[in-house]
N, C-alpha and C positions, 0 to 999 in steps of 0.2 A: 749424598756426599757433597762436600764443599767444592765450589767452582773456583777456578783460578781467577784472581782479581786482575782485571785488565789494567794496562798502563794508562796514564793520562792521555797519551798520544794515540790510543787505540782507534779513535774515530777520525783521525786525520786533522790536518791544519784548519779545516773549515767547519768543524763540528766538535761536539764534546759528548761525553757519556751522559745518558739520561739517568737521572737519580729518582728512586722511589721515595715514598713518604718517610722511610726510615733513614734516608740519606745514602742508600746503597745503590751501586750500579745494578742494572737489571739483566739477568741472564735470560736469553730468549730462544735457546735451542731446546732439544728434547728435555722435558721435565721442567722447563723454565716458564716464563710468562710471555704473554703477547705484549709487544711494545705499545705504549700509549700513543695517542694522536700527536702528530708532529715529531714522531720518532720512528726509526727504522732499524731493523735487526741487522747488525754488521759484524760478521765474524763472531757470532755468539753473544754479543751484547748490544743493548739498545743505544743508539746514538741519536742525539737531537738533530732535527732538520731545521735549517734556518727558515724562520717563518716569514721573513721579509727578504726575498732573494734580491741579489744585486742586478743591475741592468744588463749584465753580460751573462746571466744565468743560462740562457738558452743557446749561447754560442752565435757564431757569425751567420747572418741571414735569417735569424729567427728571433721572435719576441715572445714575451710572457703573455699568455692568454689572460683576459680579464672577464669577470662575471658581470651580471647586470648592475651590480653595485659599484663597479669600477675597481674591484679587488682582484688580486692574483688568486688563482685557483689551486689550492692544495689538493693533491691527488693520491696521497698514500693513505694509510690506515686512518679511518675516520673522516677522510676527505671526500671529494666529489669526483665523479667520472669526468674526464676531459671532454669538451664538446667536439662535435664533428670537425675534422680538419686540424685537430690539436692532439698532442700526445703527452703522456706523463714523462717528464725528464727530471730526474733528481728531485722528486716530490712536488714539482709544480708543472702545470700544463704549459706547453710551448707550441707555437704555431709559426708558419712561415711569415716573414715580415711582408707587409703590404708593398706592392710595386711602387717605386718612386719615379717611374717613367713619366715625364711630363707629356700630357696629351698634345698632339700637333693640332694647331688651330686650322680651320678651313680657310680657303681664299674667299674674297668677297663674292666671286662668282658662285662658289659652292654654297655659300649662305643663301644667296638669291635663289639658287636652284633647289634647295632642300627645305626652305621654310615655306610651308603650305600657303601662308598668307601673302607671299610674294609671287605666286605662280603666274599671274597675268603679266607682270613686268618681266619675269623670266622668259615667258613665251615671246614677248615683243623683242627682247634682247636676242633670242635665238634666230630672229629673222634679219639681224644686222651682222656686220663684220666688226663690231666694237668689242675689243678684247681687254679693255683697261681693267675690268674687275677681276680678271684672271692673271693679270701681269704682276709678277712678284718683284720686278726690278725697282719699283717705287711704291710708296704709300698713296692710297686714295681713299675717298669717302663716297659711299653709295647712299644717296637720298632716295630710298626705295619706297614707292607708294604701295600701300596694302591693296588687296583685292577690293576692299570697300571703297578705296579712293577711286578705283576704276568704275565701280558700280554706280557712282553718282555723277560720272561724266556724261556729257551729252552723247547720245547714241550716234549721231552723225560724226562726231569727232572720233569715237572709237572705230568707226568704219574707216575714217581717214587714216588713222594710225595703222590699221591692218593693210591698207592698199597703197599708201603713199610712202615710199622708202625714204624720201627726203624729209618729210615731216616726222616720220618715225625716228630717224637718226637725230633730228633736232630735239625731239622730245626726250629721248634717252640721254643725250648729252647734257641737257639742262638738269638732270638728276645725278650727275657725277661731278665730284670735285677731284680733278686729277692732280696728283703730286703732293697731296696733303691728307693725312689721316686725322680727322677731327674727332677728338674725344671731349665730351662735354661734362663739366662738373662745376660746382659752385654757382655764383651769380654771373650770368652772361648778359651783356647789354649791347645790342646792335653790333655784333661782331660779324664783319663781312668776310666772305670767301668767294672767289670767282669760280663759277662752274665751268664745264668744258665748252660752253658756248660763249665764254667770256662775259657772262652776266653775273652780277653779284647777288648772292643769297645772304640773308642776315639771320644770325642765331640770337635768340633771346631766351631768358628763363632762369629758373633756379630749381634745386631739388624738391622744394615743397610744391611749387605751382606747376612744375614740369617745364619742358623746353619746346620752343617753336623754331621752325625754319620758315622764314617769312611769316605767313599766317597759318601754316600747317603744324598741328601738334605732332611731336615725336612720340610714337606709341611703342617703338622698339628702340631703346636707348643704348648706344655704345656697344653694339654687337661686335665683338673683337674678331678680327681676321688676321692672317699672316701678313696681309698687304694693306691693312688699314682698318676702317670701321664702317659698319652699316648703321645708318640712322633710319629706322622705318617710320614712315610718315602716313598720316591718315587722309591727306589730300595731296593731289599732284602739285608740283611747283608750276606756277603760271606766270608767263611774261607776255606782254604785247609782242606780236611777231612783226618785226620791221621788214621792209622790202629787201633789205640786204642780208637777212638771216638765211643761211644755207650751210651745207656741210663744209664749205670752204672756209667758213669763219670759225670753225670749231677746233679747239686744242686737240681733239682726238685724231685729227688728220695731220697734225704736225709732229715734230720730233718728240720722243719720249721725254717728259719733263723731269728727268732725273736730277737736274741741278736744283730743283725745289722740293725734292722728296723728303718729307718730314712727317713725324707724327706730332700733332699739336694738341695739347690739352688746353681747352678753352675754358678759362675761368677768370672773370673780372670782378672786382669788388666795387660796390657803389659808395 
């Protein structure tokens, strides 16, 4: 028997009736036909499915799944099964949108304590009362020697660092730039910063050749922290020790340098 001819609006505003090779609409209930690919049986007749869904197809908080070719995944008749974590929604696979939560950066202290290659410096720091690297009231820079840097130090000096609190304090302070987060990029030529012992360290280098602090290569460049940057160095910073060098001459024992708290991107052109 003849089937009722559906109205042009049968499939709704976002679709249309699927037409067979004779130009007729396709009846898909009992005694009818299976709807072709990219078509779905709707109230007795095949309706086209939009093959290119719009960006809001999956609704709030969800996105269209894509296959290995970067294409949307059609999941009705003749299509594919949706991958794990995805479901078929109005003919296309949808999944939860990825989290847009910005990860929280660690502090300088947390970087020093968690990077395996900084474990010796971390141990020395744990023997002092220096808290600049954990202080989030201002930006600072940690010039952190790697474990290799300690392995090539004179054994007698290593023993001194372990047993002499004053020398240990001086050593750690000369590897901290308090009040400035130094971020290196571009060409840098003899750019000075005062460390916490009020001794100047000089940055040099470029992206191709790498960067130096004084004569020490930076092997961990611009590790970002909430309160500044770590520059991991392959050799310790060395200065001649004057008779006046002591903890009393260190910025670490004075007021918090909040008046000079900045993050500096160091880049100079030749």
